[in-house]
C-alpha positions, 0 to 999 in steps of 0.5 A: 105595081107599075105607074105609066103615063101617055097622051091620047087623042080622045079619052073615051076612045082610049078607055074603050080600047084600053078596057077591051082589046088592051085588057085582053093583051095585058092579061096575056102578059100577067097584068092583074088589073089597072086603074086609070086617072085623067091628068087634071092639068093636061086634058090629053094625058092619062096616068095608069096604075097597073097591078103588074110587075116590070117583067110583064110590062117589058113583055107587053111593050115588046109584043108585036101585037101591041102597037096596032092596039095602041094606035087604035086607042089613039095614043099620041106617044108610047106609054112610059113607065114612071121612074121609081124614086123610092118605096116608103112604108105607110 
């Protein structure tokens, strides 16, 4: 599991591209799915929990086809993986 955040210009446009072209590209890099959350305090920020490992994430962000997809989706900045602080059972 990987948690990432980014800011977007328009949530609906982001979601459309994220769930089509973005999903196809993520699938090529081993992602098994994602859950999108809107930030309750920042209207332009989204959080995404990916069913993905770190190696797949790194492969995705280094793919030269990804920046145009991010631009089309309206990302204001590059998505950043949240830093793992600790894993705790239950």
